[in-house]
NUPASE-43550 format. One record per residue (C-alpha): residue number from 1; x, y, z. Coordinates in steps of 0.05 Angstrom, whole numbers. Layout:
REM NUPASE-43550
   nuza       c1       c2       c3
    NUM        X        Y        Z
...
END
This chain:
REM NUPASE-43550
   nuza       c1       c2       c3
      1      884     2169     3309
      2      884     2151     3383
      3      822     2114     3405
      4      796     2118     3477
      5      757     2057     3497
      6      713     2040     3557
      7      718     1969     3585
      8      663     1940     3628
      9      680     1874     3663
     10      610     1850     3678
     11      581     1836     3629
     12      645     1840     3588
     13      643     1896     3536
     14      687     1945     3501
     15      659     2010     3472
     16      690     2068     3434
     17      689     2133     3474
     18      727     2179     3427
     19      779     2184     3372
     20      832     2239     3371
     21      880     2257     3315
     22      953     2255     3339
     23      997     2261     3278
     24      993     2210     3223
     25     1012     2146     3259
     26     1012     2148     3335
     27     1046     2086     3363
     28     1072     2095     3434
     29     1033     2127     3491
     30     1059     2149     3559
     31     1019     2179     3616
     32     1055     2230     3658
     33     1059     2202     3730
     34     1058     2271     3762
     35      995     2292     3724
     36      956     2232     3695
     37      914     2279     3652
     38      976     2289     3608
     39      991     2238     3554
     40     1050     2237     3506
     41     1047     2201     3439
     42     1099     2188     3385
     43     1081     2198     3312
     44     1116     2138     3279
     45     1129     2167     3210
     46     1191     2179     3168
     47     1197     2250     3195
     48     1176     2232     3267
     49     1143     2274     3321
     50     1126     2275     3395
     51     1058     2301     3416
     52     1027     2321     3482
     53      953     2314     3496
     54      906     2327     3555
     55      858     2272     3577
     56      791     2291     3606
     57      782     2235     3657
     58      706     2245     3661
     59      692     2242     3586
     60      753     2202     3563
     61      766     2253     3508
     62      837     2275     3489
     63      856     2345     3467
     64      921     2355     3428
     65      965     2410     3458
     66     1036     2411     3430
     67     1081     2376     3380
     68     1156     2374     3366
     69     1196     2339     3311
     70     1240     2282     3338
     71     1293     2297     3286
     72     1292     2224     3264
     73     1245     2174     3234
     74     1200     2122     3265
     75     1200     2145     3338
     76     1173     2086     3378
     77     1190     2090     3451
     78     1181     2148     3501
     79     1209     2151     3571
     80     1216     2203     3625
     81     1287     2222     3644
     82     1322     2270     3691
     83     1271     2263     3747
     84     1213     2272     3699
     85     1236     2339     3672
     86     1253     2311     3603
     87     1228     2260     3554
     88     1272     2212     3515
     89     1248     2182     3449
     90     1280     2125     3409
     91     1281     2140     3334
     92     1285     2071     3303
     93     1293     2099     3233
     94     1365     2122     3230
     95     1388     2100     3299
     96     1382     2162     3343
     97     1354     2184     3410
     98     1316     2249     3418
     99     1311     2287     3484
    100     1269     2347     3501
    101     1258     2387     3565
    102     1187     2395     3589
    103     1161     2464     3607
    104     1132     2474     3677
    105     1063     2456     3651
    106     1091     2388     3629
    107     1055     2398     3561
    108     1103     2440     3520
    109     1172     2421     3496
    110     1238     2460     3491
    111     1314     2450     3486
    112     1311     2391     3436
    113     1374     2349     3430
    114     1391     2292     3384
    115     1441     2237     3399
    116     1460     2195     3339
    117     1488     2124     3345
    118     1534     2087     3297
    119     1536     2012     3289
    120     1580     1962     3253
    121     1518     1923     3233
    122     1464     1939     3182
    123     1414     1963     3234
    124     1421     1991     3304
    125     1347     2004     3317
    126     1342     1954     3374
    127     1405     1983     3406
    128     1373     2052     3407
    129     1309     2025     3437
    130     1348     1987     3490
    131     1389     2049     3508
    132     1327     2092     3516
    133     1291     2038     3556
    134     1350     2026     3602
    135     1361     2101     3614
    136     1287     2114     3629
    137     1267     2054     3670
    138     1316     2072     3725
    139     1298     2146     3727
    140     1235     2150     3769
    141     1202     2219     3768
    142     1198     2259     3831
    143     1141     2306     3850
    144     1153     2378     3830
END
Protein backbone atom coordinates (compact mmCIF):
# COMPACT_ATOMS: atom_id res chain seq x y z
CA UNK A 1 0.00 0.00 0.00
CA UNK A 2 1.33 3.47 -0.88
CA UNK A 3 0.13 6.19 1.46
CA UNK A 4 -0.22 9.80 0.35
CA UNK A 5 0.16 12.25 3.21
CA UNK A 6 -0.45 15.97 3.57
CA UNK A 7 2.04 17.96 5.65
CA UNK A 8 1.16 21.34 7.12
CA UNK A 9 4.03 23.30 8.65
CA UNK A 10 2.07 25.71 10.81
CA UNK A 11 0.74 24.34 13.00
CA UNK A 12 2.73 21.15 12.32
CA UNK A 13 0.48 18.29 11.26
CA UNK A 14 0.49 15.22 9.05
CA UNK A 15 -2.73 13.74 7.70
CA UNK A 16 -3.56 10.76 5.53
CA UNK A 17 -4.91 11.72 2.09
CA UNK A 18 -5.21 8.30 0.44
CA UNK A 19 -3.87 4.75 0.29
CA UNK A 20 -3.30 2.98 -3.01
CA UNK A 21 -2.48 -0.70 -3.60
CA UNK A 22 0.73 -1.17 -5.58
CA UNK A 23 1.64 -4.83 -5.48
CA UNK A 24 2.26 -6.55 -2.17
CA UNK A 25 5.19 -4.58 -0.80
CA UNK A 26 6.02 -1.25 -2.51
CA UNK A 27 9.40 -0.01 -1.33
CA UNK A 28 11.02 2.46 -3.75
CA UNK A 29 9.24 5.38 -5.40
CA UNK A 30 10.44 7.55 -8.29
CA UNK A 31 8.65 10.53 -9.80
CA UNK A 32 9.16 11.03 -13.53
CA UNK A 33 10.92 14.42 -13.99
CA UNK A 34 9.31 15.01 -17.40
CA UNK A 35 5.77 14.40 -16.08
CA UNK A 36 5.57 14.68 -12.28
CA UNK A 37 2.10 13.09 -12.33
CA UNK A 38 3.79 9.76 -13.11
CA UNK A 39 5.20 7.70 -10.24
CA UNK A 40 7.06 4.38 -10.46
CA UNK A 41 7.15 1.91 -7.56
CA UNK A 42 8.96 -1.36 -6.99
CA UNK A 43 7.14 -4.31 -5.46
CA UNK A 44 9.80 -5.75 -3.16
CA UNK A 45 8.74 -9.40 -3.11
CA UNK A 46 10.43 -12.68 -4.03
CA UNK A 47 9.04 -12.46 -7.58
CA UNK A 48 9.49 -8.66 -7.93
CA UNK A 49 7.61 -6.12 -10.05
CA UNK A 50 7.78 -2.55 -11.29
CA UNK A 51 4.56 -0.53 -11.29
CA UNK A 52 3.51 2.79 -12.81
CA UNK A 53 0.89 5.04 -11.25
CA UNK A 54 -0.66 8.42 -12.00
CA UNK A 55 -0.82 11.05 -9.27
CA UNK A 56 -3.72 13.50 -9.19
CA UNK A 57 -1.95 16.59 -7.81
CA UNK A 58 -5.21 18.22 -6.69
CA UNK A 59 -6.52 15.27 -4.66
CA UNK A 60 -3.26 13.46 -3.88
CA UNK A 61 -4.74 10.16 -5.05
CA UNK A 62 -2.75 7.61 -7.04
CA UNK A 63 -4.16 5.41 -9.80
CA UNK A 64 -2.29 2.21 -10.79
CA UNK A 65 -1.70 1.92 -14.56
CA UNK A 66 0.81 -0.79 -15.51
CA UNK A 67 3.02 -3.48 -14.01
CA UNK A 68 5.90 -5.63 -15.25
CA UNK A 69 7.85 -8.43 -13.56
CA UNK A 70 11.47 -7.47 -12.81
CA UNK A 71 12.60 -11.06 -13.44
CA UNK A 72 14.35 -11.10 -10.06
CA UNK A 73 13.49 -10.88 -6.40
CA UNK A 74 13.46 -7.91 -4.03
CA UNK A 75 13.69 -4.98 -6.46
CA UNK A 76 14.66 -1.98 -4.36
CA UNK A 77 16.10 0.83 -6.47
CA UNK A 78 14.69 2.51 -9.61
CA UNK A 79 16.54 4.96 -11.82
CA UNK A 80 15.97 6.58 -15.20
CA UNK A 81 18.53 5.68 -17.87
CA UNK A 82 19.11 6.42 -21.56
CA UNK A 83 17.91 10.03 -21.36
CA UNK A 84 14.78 9.05 -19.46
CA UNK A 85 13.54 6.55 -22.05
CA UNK A 86 14.24 3.50 -19.85
CA UNK A 87 14.07 2.49 -16.22
CA UNK A 88 16.70 0.44 -14.42
CA UNK A 89 15.84 -1.59 -11.33
CA UNK A 90 18.22 -3.32 -8.88
CA UNK A 91 17.02 -6.80 -7.92
CA UNK A 92 18.74 -7.43 -4.59
CA UNK A 93 17.46 -11.01 -4.43
CA UNK A 94 19.70 -12.89 -6.82
CA UNK A 95 21.98 -10.07 -7.91
CA UNK A 96 20.58 -8.76 -11.18
CA UNK A 97 19.59 -5.52 -12.84
CA UNK A 98 16.36 -5.19 -14.82
CA UNK A 99 15.86 -2.63 -17.59
CA UNK A 100 12.71 -1.74 -19.47
CA UNK A 101 11.92 0.82 -22.16
CA UNK A 102 9.12 3.27 -21.48
CA UNK A 103 6.38 3.76 -24.06
CA UNK A 104 5.74 7.31 -25.29
CA UNK A 105 3.13 7.81 -22.55
CA UNK A 106 5.89 7.08 -19.94
CA UNK A 107 3.44 4.74 -18.16
CA UNK A 108 3.72 1.44 -20.01
CA UNK A 109 6.74 -0.84 -20.21
CA UNK A 110 8.24 -2.85 -23.08
CA UNK A 111 11.47 -4.57 -24.21
CA UNK A 112 12.44 -5.97 -20.77
CA UNK A 113 16.07 -7.02 -20.32
CA UNK A 114 17.79 -8.71 -17.40
CA UNK A 115 21.49 -8.43 -16.60
CA UNK A 116 22.74 -10.97 -14.06
CA UNK A 117 25.88 -10.46 -11.99
CA UNK A 118 28.17 -13.04 -10.47
CA UNK A 119 30.26 -12.53 -7.36
CA UNK A 120 32.99 -14.41 -5.52
CA UNK A 121 31.33 -13.56 -2.22
CA UNK A 122 28.14 -14.86 -0.63
CA UNK A 123 26.07 -11.80 -1.62
CA UNK A 124 26.36 -9.23 -4.37
CA UNK A 125 23.20 -7.28 -3.56
CA UNK A 126 25.06 -4.10 -2.65
CA UNK A 127 27.13 -4.32 -5.84
CA UNK A 128 23.95 -4.44 -7.97
CA UNK A 129 22.48 -1.46 -6.13
CA UNK A 130 25.71 0.50 -6.59
CA UNK A 131 25.85 -0.31 -10.32
CA UNK A 132 22.24 0.81 -10.87
CA UNK A 133 22.79 3.92 -8.75
CA UNK A 134 25.99 4.88 -10.55
CA UNK A 135 24.48 4.29 -14.01
CA UNK A 136 21.34 6.31 -13.27
CA UNK A 137 22.67 9.28 -11.30
CA UNK A 138 24.76 10.42 -14.24
CA UNK A 139 22.01 10.02 -16.84
CA UNK A 140 19.86 13.11 -16.56
CA UNK A 141 16.61 12.91 -18.53
CA UNK A 142 16.04 15.30 -21.40
CA UNK A 143 12.71 16.74 -22.47
CA UNK A 144 10.96 14.77 -25.17
